[in-house]
Backbone as CSV, one residue per row, in Angstrom:
resi,resn,N_x,N_y,N_z,CA_x,CA_y,CA_z,C_x,C_y,C_z
1,MET,61.099,-15.422,-45.857,60.822,-14.419,-44.824,60.858,-15.068,-43.445
2,LEU,61.288,-14.289,-42.454,61.192,-14.711,-41.049,60.079,-13.913,-40.390
3,HIS,59.100,-14.630,-39.848,58.023,-14.002,-39.088,58.315,-14.225,-37.600
4,ILE,58.448,-13.164,-36.835,58.624,-13.268,-35.389,57.244,-13.126,-34.766
5,VAL,56.789,-14.204,-34.111,55.387,-14.290,-33.704,55.269,-14.352,-32.178
6,PRO,54.711,-13.320,-31.558,54.466,-13.379,-30.104,53.374,-14.386,-29.779
7,THR,53.546,-15.090,-28.669,52.534,-16.026,-28.189,52.111,-15.609,-26.781
8,PRO,50.946,-16.046,-26.323,50.436,-15.583,-25.023,51.386,-15.878,-23.868
9,VAL,51.461,-14.933,-22.917,52.232,-15.163,-21.692,51.365,-15.856,-20.641
10,GLY,50.079,-15.912,-20.896,49.150,-16.552,-19.961,47.899,-16.996,-20.692
11,ASN,46.894,-16.146,-20.692,45.601,-16.454,-21.299,45.754,-16.666,-22.805
12,LEU,45.319,-17.821,-23.298,45.471,-18.129,-24.716,44.660,-17.196,-25.608
13,GLU,43.668,-16.507,-25.041,42.875,-15.562,-25.828,43.684,-14.332,-26.238
14,ASP,44.875,-14.183,-25.655,45.698,-13.017,-25.982,46.392,-13.138,-27.335
15,ILE,46.369,-14.293,-27.963,47.000,-14.427,-29.272,46.170,-13.687,-30.308
16,THR,46.826,-13.163,-31.351,46.103,-12.400,-32.364,45.688,-13.293,-33.528
17,LEU,44.681,-12.837,-34.259,44.231,-13.568,-35.439,45.347,-13.655,-36.476
18,ARG,46.117,-12.596,-36.587,47.231,-12.588,-37.539,48.288,-13.621,-37.160
19,ALA,48.576,-13.723,-35.854,49.552,-14.713,-35.397,49.089,-16.125,-35.734
20,LEU,47.810,-16.405,-35.538,47.278,-17.731,-35.852,47.397,-18.029,-37.347
21,ARG,47.137,-17.025,-38.175,47.247,-17.227,-39.634,48.692,-17.536,-40.027
22,ILE,49.642,-16.783,-39.471,51.049,-17.008,-39.807,51.492,-18.407,-39.372
23,LEU,51.070,-18.825,-38.180,51.450,-20.147,-37.684,50.871,-21.262,-38.552
24,LYS,49.732,-21.018,-39.175,49.140,-22.005,-40.079,49.857,-22.026,-41.430
25,GLU,50.258,-20.845,-41.921,50.760,-20.726,-43.287,52.259,-20.931,-43.417
26,ALA,53.020,-20.765,-42.354,54.481,-20.857,-42.444,54.915,-22.246,-42.901
27,ASP,56.025,-22.302,-43.616,56.578,-23.599,-44.026,57.151,-24.354,-42.832
28,LEU,57.626,-23.613,-41.830,58.237,-24.236,-40.661,58.108,-23.300,-39.471
29,ILE,57.829,-23.859,-38.287,57.773,-23.083,-37.050,59.005,-23.417,-36.218
30,LEU,59.776,-22.406,-35.881,60.939,-22.557,-35.005,60.477,-22.306,-33.586
31,ALA,60.594,-23.321,-32.735,60.016,-23.242,-31.390,61.092,-23.412,-30.329
32,GLU,61.029,-22.562,-29.289,61.959,-22.679,-28.174,61.826,-24.046,-27.503
33,ASP,60.594,-24.491,-27.315,60.316,-25.826,-26.786,59.152,-26.390,-27.598
34,THR,59.415,-27.412,-28.379,58.378,-27.939,-29.270,57.187,-28.497,-28.501
35,ARG,57.423,-28.962,-27.280,56.303,-29.493,-26.478,55.360,-28.367,-26.076
36,THR,55.926,-27.247,-25.606,55.099,-26.102,-25.208,54.342,-25.545,-26.398
37,THR,55.038,-25.348,-27.509,54.382,-24.816,-28.706,53.370,-25.810,-29.250
38,GLY,53.644,-27.100,-29.109,52.704,-28.116,-29.568,51.365,-28.024,-28.859
39,ILE,51.396,-27.711,-27.564,50.153,-27.537,-26.805,49.353,-26.355,-27.349
40,LEU,50.062,-25.244,-27.643,49.411,-24.057,-28.203,48.790,-24.369,-29.561
41,LEU,49.547,-25.019,-30.428,49.040,-25.337,-31.763,47.847,-26.281,-31.694
42,SER,47.936,-27.258,-30.796,46.835,-28.206,-30.654,45.563,-27.508,-30.201
43,HIS,45.698,-26.529,-29.303,44.527,-25.798,-28.798,43.795,-25.089,-29.933
44,PHE,44.558,-24.583,-30.900,43.954,-23.852,-32.014,43.844,-24.706,-33.275
45,ASP,44.034,-26.015,-33.112,43.891,-26.977,-34.210,44.781,-26.609,-35.402
46,ILE,46.023,-26.249,-35.087,47.006,-25.932,-36.130,47.950,-27.116,-36.276
47,LYS,48.045,-27.633,-37.485,48.937,-28.757,-37.763,50.044,-28.251,-38.682
48,ASN,51.232,-28.115,-38.131,52.352,-27.598,-38.912,53.642,-28.211,-38.396
49,ARG,54.681,-28.091,-39.179,55.974,-28.669,-38.806,56.672,-27.786,-37.777
50,LEU,57.276,-28.432,-36.792,58.014,-27.743,-35.742,59.475,-28.160,-35.767
51,LEU,60.352,-27.188,-35.492,61.774,-27.467,-35.338,62.254,-26.787,-34.069
52,SER,63.018,-27.508,-33.258,63.528,-26.952,-32.010,64.587,-25.890,-32.284
53,TYR,64.402,-24.710,-31.699,65.350,-23.606,-31.849,65.428,-22.888,-30.506
54,HIS,66.545,-23.052,-29.791,66.659,-22.504,-28.448,68.087,-22.014,-28.200
55,LYS,68.337,-21.493,-27.007,69.622,-20.846,-26.722,70.801,-21.805,-26.784
56,PHE,70.542,-23.107,-26.689,71.636,-24.071,-26.699,72.022,-24.522,-28.109
57,ASN,71.157,-24.264,-29.108,71.503,-24.691,-30.467,71.448,-23.558,-31.490
58,GLU,71.063,-22.346,-31.059,70.826,-21.289,-32.036,72.090,-20.879,-32.790
59,HIS,73.247,-20.844,-32.122,74.470,-20.452,-32.812,74.791,-21.413,-33.956
60,ALA,74.590,-22.685,-33.699,74.896,-23.694,-34.714,73.846,-23.733,-35.827
61,ALA,72.622,-23.359,-35.520,71.514,-23.525,-36.472,71.258,-22.317,-37.361
62,VAL,71.704,-21.126,-36.940,71.305,-19.885,-37.608,71.635,-19.889,-39.101
63,SER,72.879,-20.177,-39.454,73.295,-20.090,-40.863,72.470,-21.007,-41.756
64,ARG,72.269,-22.229,-41.306,71.504,-23.201,-42.093,70.060,-22.747,-42.286
65,LEU,69.450,-22.207,-41.244,68.065,-21.758,-41.344,67.927,-20.554,-42.273
66,VAL,68.871,-19.642,-42.186,68.832,-18.460,-43.058,69.013,-18.874,-44.513
67,GLU,69.864,-19.847,-44.774,70.037,-20.350,-46.140,68.731,-20.928,-46.679
68,ARG,67.988,-21.608,-45.828,66.707,-22.172,-46.263,65.701,-21.069,-46.578
69,MET,65.720,-19.992,-45.793,64.830,-18.866,-46.084,65.252,-18.154,-47.359
70,GLN,66.561,-18.047,-47.595,67.032,-17.463,-48.850,66.583,-18.288,-50.051
71,ALA,66.414,-19.589,-49.825,65.973,-20.483,-50.899,64.457,-20.451,-51.095
72,GLY,63.749,-19.712,-50.230,62.319,-19.526,-50.460,61.377,-19.940,-49.351
73,GLU,61.901,-20.515,-48.265,61.017,-20.938,-47.179,60.593,-19.755,-46.302
74,ASP,59.351,-19.805,-45.834,58.853,-18.856,-44.834,58.872,-19.553,-43.477
75,MET,59.483,-18.910,-42.484,59.560,-19.506,-41.153,58.946,-18.578,-40.125
76,ALA,58.321,-19.193,-39.120,57.755,-18.446,-37.993,58.549,-18.800,-36.745
77,LEU,59.023,-17.794,-36.039,59.793,-18.001,-34.810,58.910,-17.694,-33.608
78,VAL,58.828,-18.640,-32.667,58.068,-18.421,-31.432,58.931,-18.819,-30.240
79,SER,58.669,-18.196,-29.104,59.277,-18.617,-27.845,58.197,-19.313,-27.018
80,ASP,58.545,-19.756,-25.829,57.554,-20.438,-24.992,56.402,-19.516,-24.623
81,ALA,56.700,-18.222,-24.464,55.667,-17.236,-24.123,56.194,-15.849,-24.416
82,GLY,55.327,-14.990,-24.939,55.722,-13.614,-25.194,56.382,-13.433,-26.551
83,THR,57.131,-12.346,-26.679,57.754,-11.983,-27.946,59.187,-12.498,-28.017
84,PRO,59.536,-13.307,-29.009,60.917,-13.780,-29.151,61.893,-12.607,-29.214
85,GLY,63.060,-12.806,-28.616,64.072,-11.754,-28.591,64.067,-10.952,-27.312
86,ILE,62.949,-10.947,-26.589,62.865,-10.251,-25.301,63.155,-11.276,-24.209
87,SER,64.421,-11.345,-23.792,64.888,-12.348,-22.814,64.630,-13.774,-23.283
88,ASP,64.555,-13.969,-24.591,64.355,-15.274,-25.213,65.142,-15.300,-26.523
89,PRO,65.407,-16.490,-27.085,66.098,-16.551,-28.375,65.352,-15.762,-29.448
90,GLY,66.083,-15.168,-30.360,65.465,-14.405,-31.445,66.397,-13.393,-32.071
91,PHE,67.253,-12.790,-31.256,68.131,-11.735,-31.765,69.089,-12.248,-32.834
92,LEU,69.726,-13.380,-32.593,70.745,-13.886,-33.515,70.182,-14.140,-34.907
93,ILE,69.051,-14.812,-34.983,68.498,-15.142,-36.298,67.939,-13.899,-36.987
94,ALA,67.370,-12.960,-36.217,66.891,-11.711,-36.818,68.071,-10.925,-37.390
95,ARG,69.167,-10.851,-36.646,70.357,-10.125,-37.113,70.927,-10.759,-38.384
96,GLU,70.998,-12.090,-38.416,71.561,-12.765,-39.578,70.662,-12.617,-40.794
97,CYS,69.351,-12.656,-40.583,68.422,-12.441,-41.695,68.607,-11.053,-42.295
98,VAL,68.705,-10.055,-41.435,68.908,-8.684,-41.909,70.220,-8.580,-42.682
99,ALA,71.265,-9.200,-42.162,72.575,-9.143,-42.803,72.583,-9.831,-44.165
100,GLN,71.774,-10.888,-44.312,71.758,-11.660,-45.551,70.615,-11.283,-46.496
101,GLY,69.894,-10.229,-46.165,68.851,-9.749,-47.060,67.545,-10.513,-47.003
102,VAL,67.334,-11.273,-45.926,66.062,-11.974,-45.736,65.110,-11.051,-44.985
103,GLU,63.896,-10.905,-45.475,62.930,-10.001,-44.844,62.528,-10.504,-43.465
104,VAL,62.474,-9.588,-42.500,62.069,-9.911,-41.133,60.792,-9.138,-40.804
105,GLU,59.785,-9.852,-40.345,58.508,-9.244,-39.957,58.215,-9.637,-38.508
106,CYS,58.109,-8.648,-37.640,57.773,-8.925,-36.244,56.337,-8.488,-35.979
107,LEU,55.498,-9.431,-35.582,54.103,-9.111,-35.280,54.014,-8.452,-33.908
108,PRO,53.124,-7.477,-33.734,52.887,-6.949,-32.389,52.108,-7.967,-31.574
109,GLY,52.353,-7.970,-30.285,51.626,-8.932,-29.456,52.144,-9.004,-28.047
110,ALA,51.864,-10.103,-27.396,52.095,-10.245,-25.955,53.568,-10.159,-25.576
111,THR,53.827,-9.462,-24.490,55.108,-9.496,-23.792,54.831,-9.089,-22.354
112,ALA,55.506,-9.712,-21.411,55.114,-9.563,-20.008,55.374,-8.173,-19.439
113,PHE,56.454,-7.514,-19.862,56.826,-6.295,-19.141,55.923,-5.107,-19.435
114,VAL,55.250,-5.100,-20.593,54.425,-3.933,-20.929,53.227,-3.789,-19.989
115,PRO,52.384,-4.814,-19.781,51.293,-4.646,-18.818,51.788,-4.410,-17.398
116,ALA,52.924,-4.998,-17.033,53.473,-4.766,-15.697,53.867,-3.309,-15.521
117,LEU,54.525,-2.752,-16.522,54.960,-1.358,-16.464,53.779,-0.395,-16.451
118,VAL,52.858,-0.583,-17.380,51.731,0.348,-17.502,50.815,0.274,-16.280
119,GLY,50.677,-0.917,-15.699,49.814,-1.080,-14.532,50.496,-0.816,-13.207
120,SER,51.761,-0.443,-13.236,52.520,-0.275,-11.998,52.149,0.985,-11.224
121,GLY,51.624,1.982,-11.929,51.386,3.273,-11.292,52.633,4.136,-11.243
122,LEU,53.730,3.649,-11.830,54.981,4.412,-11.898,55.109,5.028,-13.291
123,PRO,55.912,6.077,-13.443,56.036,6.731,-14.750,56.448,5.738,-15.840
124,CYS,55.727,5.748,-16.950,56.050,4.813,-18.024,56.299,5.522,-19.352
125,ASP,56.460,6.861,-19.303,56.783,7.584,-20.531,58.242,7.381,-20.918
126,LYS,59.104,7.185,-19.921,60.507,6.856,-20.149,60.889,5.733,-19.189
127,PHE,61.496,4.678,-19.728,61.866,3.548,-18.874,63.059,2.822,-19.480
128,VAL,63.685,1.984,-18.668,64.792,1.153,-19.140,64.477,-0.303,-18.815
129,PHE,64.596,-1.164,-19.823,64.316,-2.588,-19.636,65.630,-3.317,-19.396
130,GLU,65.772,-3.917,-18.209,67.003,-4.609,-17.845,66.892,-6.120,-17.975
131,GLY,65.673,-6.659,-18.070,65.519,-8.099,-18.161,66.053,-8.800,-16.917
132,PHE,66.690,-9.940,-17.106,67.284,-10.667,-15.980,68.666,-10.094,-15.675
133,LEU,68.904,-9.731,-14.432,70.228,-9.295,-14.019,71.184,-10.483,-14.041
134,PRO,72.494,-10.225,-14.207,73.462,-11.327,-14.082,73.317,-11.982,-12.714
135,GLN,73.385,-13.304,-12.671,73.213,-13.996,-11.390,74.433,-13.826,-10.493
136,LYS,75.622,-13.785,-11.098,76.833,-13.683,-10.290,77.725,-12.571,-10.818
137,LYS,78.593,-12.900,-11.752,79.550,-11.926,-12.274,78.844,-10.750,-12.936
138,GLY,79.181,-9.549,-12.499,78.614,-8.346,-13.091,77.352,-7.835,-12.430
139,ARG,76.777,-8.597,-11.509,75.527,-8.189,-10.878,75.723,-6.949,-10.003
140,THR,76.744,-6.975,-9.156,76.991,-5.861,-8.242,77.301,-4.584,-9.002
141,SER,78.122,-4.691,-10.039,78.496,-3.501,-10.806,77.304,-2.954,-11.588
142,ARG,76.428,-3.846,-12.066,75.259,-3.382,-12.805,74.305,-2.627,-11.886
143,LEU,74.090,-3.140,-10.682,73.228,-2.453,-9.723,73.821,-1.109,-9.315
144,ALA,75.129,-1.059,-9.152,75.786,0.204,-8.804,75.584,1.227,-9.920
145,PHE,75.660,0.768,-11.166,75.444,1.648,-12.309,74.016,2.199,-12.317
146,LEU,73.046,1.346,-11.964,71.638,1.741,-11.994,71.234,2.613,-10.805
147,GLN,72.115,2.770,-9.852,71.802,3.553,-8.652,71.420,4.993,-8.992
148,GLU,71.979,5.526,-10.076,71.697,6.901,-10.476,70.657,7.000,-11.589
149,GLU,70.067,5.877,-11.979,69.085,5.884,-13.067,67.809,6.616,-12.654
150,VAL,67.389,7.594,-13.474,66.198,8.383,-13.145,64.941,7.856,-13.831
151,ARG,65.121,6.978,-14.807,63.957,6.392,-15.483,63.439,5.184,-14.697
152,THR,62.187,4.854,-14.909,61.629,3.636,-14.325,62.388,2.426,-14.864
153,MET,62.690,1.476,-13.992,63.480,0.298,-14.368,62.619,-0.965,-14.319
154,VAL,62.797,-1.817,-15.318,61.997,-3.035,-15.428,62.925,-4.248,-15.438
155,PHE,62.624,-5.217,-14.582,63.439,-6.425,-14.454,62.551,-7.667,-14.526
156,TYR,63.135,-8.775,-14.985,62.514,-10.087,-14.864,63.223,-10.846,-13.737
157,GLU,62.479,-11.711,-13.051,63.105,-12.504,-11.989,62.325,-13.795,-11.778
158,SER,63.035,-14.799,-11.284,62.405,-16.090,-10.996,61.872,-16.079,-9.563
159,PRO,60.923,-16.973,-9.238,60.396,-17.006,-7.863,61.458,-17.393,-6.836
160,TYR,62.507,-18.079,-7.269,63.534,-18.561,-6.342,64.486,-17.447,-5.895
161,ARG,64.526,-16.354,-6.673,65.457,-15.267,-6.345,64.755,-13.950,-6.038
162,ILE,63.417,-13.944,-6.024,62.702,-12.674,-5.910,62.998,-11.965,-4.589
163,VAL,63.017,-12.672,-3.473,63.272,-12.033,-2.178,64.707,-11.525,-2.118
164,LYS,65.646,-12.331,-2.591,67.052,-11.912,-2.614,67.226,-10.656,-3.463
165,THR,66.573,-10.622,-4.618,66.694,-9.468,-5.509,66.078,-8.222,-4.892
166,LEU,64.897,-8.338,-4.299,64.267,-7.185,-3.645,65.121,-6.691,-2.476
167,THR,65.759,-7.602,-1.760,66.655,-7.211,-0.663,67.847,-6.427,-1.201
168,GLN,68.415,-6.887,-2.307,69.533,-6.163,-2.918,69.094,-4.794,-3.423
169,PHE,67.908,-4.730,-4.024,67.383,-3.439,-4.472,67.225,-2.476,-3.299
170,GLU,66.749,-3.012,-2.198,66.563,-2.198,-0.989,67.901,-1.634,-0.525
171,GLU,68.938,-2.437,-0.576,70.264,-1.993,-0.149,70.839,-0.943,-1.095
172,VAL,70.565,-1.096,-2.391,71.149,-0.198,-3.391,70.319,1.065,-3.590
173,PHE,68.986,0.902,-3.704,68.117,2.030,-4.036,67.489,2.691,-2.807
174,GLY,67.509,2.009,-1.670,66.890,2.536,-0.461,65.550,1.881,-0.190
175,ALA,65.242,1.698,1.074,64.046,0.969,1.484,62.749,1.654,1.070
176,GLU,62.788,2.993,0.865,61.565,3.735,0.563,61.305,3.907,-0.926
177,ARG,62.179,3.378,-1.768,61.965,3.485,-3.217,60.699,2.717,-3.602
178,ARG,59.878,3.315,-4.459,58.618,2.688,-4.866,58.881,1.557,-5.859
179,VAL,58.064,0.503,-5.737,58.212,-0.659,-6.602,56.852,-1.312,-6.819
180,ALA,56.699,-1.948,-7.963,55.527,-2.786,-8.235,56.041,-4.141,-8.706
181,VAL,55.601,-5.189,-8.057,55.983,-6.540,-8.452,54.749,-7.240,-9.004
182,CYS,54.859,-7.700,-10.241,53.731,-8.319,-10.921,54.039,-9.796,-11.132
183,ARG,53.092,-10.627,-10.763,53.288,-12.080,-10.806,52.217,-12.746,-11.672
184,GLU,52.653,-13.694,-12.514,51.725,-14.497,-13.302,50.808,-13.640,-14.180
185,ILE,51.381,-12.733,-14.930,50.606,-11.830,-15.780,49.759,-12.604,-16.782
186,SER,48.501,-12.225,-16.872,47.515,-12.793,-17.794,47.149,-14.241,-17.456
187,LYS,47.452,-14.662,-16.233,47.077,-16.008,-15.794,46.037,-15.912,-14.677
188,ILE,45.513,-17.040,-14.265,44.433,-17.069,-13.273,44.846,-16.410,-11.964
189,HIS,46.091,-16.631,-11.536,46.543,-16.127,-10.238,47.384,-14.853,-10.375
190,GLU,47.078,-14.034,-11.367,47.804,-12.769,-11.546,47.705,-11.924,-10.277
191,GLU,48.846,-11.331,-9.902,48.900,-10.529,-8.671,49.819,-9.331,-8.877
192,HIS,49.411,-8.182,-8.365,50.234,-6.977,-8.396,50.426,-6.500,-6.956
193,VAL,51.669,-6.390,-6.541,51.979,-5.921,-5.194,52.768,-4.621,-5.333
194,ARG,52.210,-3.539,-4.801,52.811,-2.219,-4.948,53.117,-1.625,-3.580
195,GLY,54.177,-0.845,-3.513,54.551,-0.200,-2.255,56.008,0.178,-2.277
196,THR,56.614,0.303,-1.095,58.051,0.555,-1.026,58.785,-0.781,-1.168
197,LEU,60.063,-0.708,-1.450,60.850,-1.934,-1.533,60.793,-2.723,-0.232
198,ALA,60.815,-2.026,0.894,60.749,-2.704,2.190,59.416,-3.424,2.364
199,GLU,58.330,-2.763,1.987,56.998,-3.356,2.140,56.807,-4.567,1.230
200,VAL,57.232,-4.429,-0.016,57.021,-5.509,-0.977,57.939,-6.690,-0.676
201,ARG,59.153,-6.414,-0.258,60.054,-7.497,0.149,59.469,-8.275,1.325
202,ALA,58.908,-7.565,2.311,58.291,-8.220,3.471,57.104,-9.080,3.044
203,HIS,56.338,-8.613,2.063,55.183,-9.377,1.571,55.624,-10.732,1.041
204,PHE,56.678,-10.764,0.249,57.104,-12.017,-0.361,57.957,-12.873,0.570
205,GLU,58.366,-12.307,1.681,58.964,-13.131,2.732,57.886,-13.909,3.474
206,GLU,56.698,-13.319,3.549,55.576,-13.959,4.238,54.799,-14.901,3.320
207,GLN,54.696,-14.530,2.033,53.951,-15.331,1.058,54.948,-16.031,0.134
208,THR,54.904,-17.342,0.051,55.847,-18.087,-0.781,55.719,-17.661,-2.243
209,PRO,56.792,-17.142,-2.823,56.723,-16.669,-4.217,56.516,-17.828,-5.191
210,LYS,55.582,-17.655,-6.101,55.329,-18.647,-7.136,55.077,-17.935,-8.451
211,GLY,55.494,-18.565,-9.551,55.213,-18.030,-10.874,56.343,-17.186,-11.429
212,GLU,56.027,-16.490,-12.525,56.990,-15.627,-13.204,56.781,-14.195,-12.743
213,PHE,57.894,-13.468,-12.522,57.827,-12.134,-11.927,58.385,-11.050,-12.842
214,VAL,57.715,-9.894,-12.816,58.251,-8.668,-13.387,58.333,-7.653,-12.258
215,ILE,59.514,-7.043,-12.098,59.729,-6.028,-11.061,59.867,-4.667,-11.731
216,VAL,59.068,-3.717,-11.309,59.115,-2.370,-11.867,59.518,-1.417,-10.735
217,VAL,60.676,-0.797,-10.871,61.250,0.031,-9.815,61.289,1.489,-10.260
218,ALA,60.842,2.390,-9.408,60.888,3.814,-9.718,62.332,4.269,-9.865
219,GLY,62.574,5.238,-10.756,63.893,5.815,-10.906,64.202,6.766,-9.759
220,LYS,65.452,7.188,-9.714,65.885,8.105,-8.684,65.263,9.471,-8.900
221,GLU,64.745,10.062,-7.844,64.127,11.397,-7.969,65.206,12.460,-8.054
C-alpha cells in the first residue's frame, strides 16, 4: 500500500495522530528531503527508514518503488510540508500505483491553501487552484485566460516574486480587484494582508517579503 501522509506546513502540532502512526508503521518513508523529514521524525521520536523521493528522481524511481509495494511493502510518502501532490511530488507514484493495482490511501491533513482561502473573506464555495504560475513560457497566456474567471483563484508564490506577481495581477485583473495574501501559514510570523490588489502590492513594496505565500484573488464579478 502507498500511504500519502500530509505533514505540518508550520506548527508541528498540526500533524494528526493517524499520520504519526503511519510514519511509525510503514516499511519505508519516501521523503522529498530526508533532512527536513528527519527533523520531523526526530521531534516525535520516530525511528524509521527514509528514502529520497523528489522531482529530480521520481520518474526514474516510480516503477521500482511500485514493484516493491506489489511485493508487499507498505510505504509512506511525505513532502517537506503539506500534502504530497499539491505543488509537490506525489502525482506520478499515485497514478502508477492505481494503474498497477496497488492500494493508495491519502490521509486528510495540512495544506497551505485551505486556511488561506477560508480565512481570506472571499467566496470559497467555488474556487480554482492554480498553484505556481509558469515563471516564463505560458505565464502571459495563462493570466489572459484567467481574466474572465468568476471563481476565487488561489496561487502559490515565492517571496522573491510576490511584488512582481501582484503587479501583473493588477495589470490583468484591475487595481481594485480584491485579494488576500497569506504569509507563513501556521508559523510564528503568520500574516494576512487583505485589500485591493493596489493596496496589497503597495504593502509588500514597503515591507520586505519573507516566507511562503498564498495569494487568494477574487473572481470577476
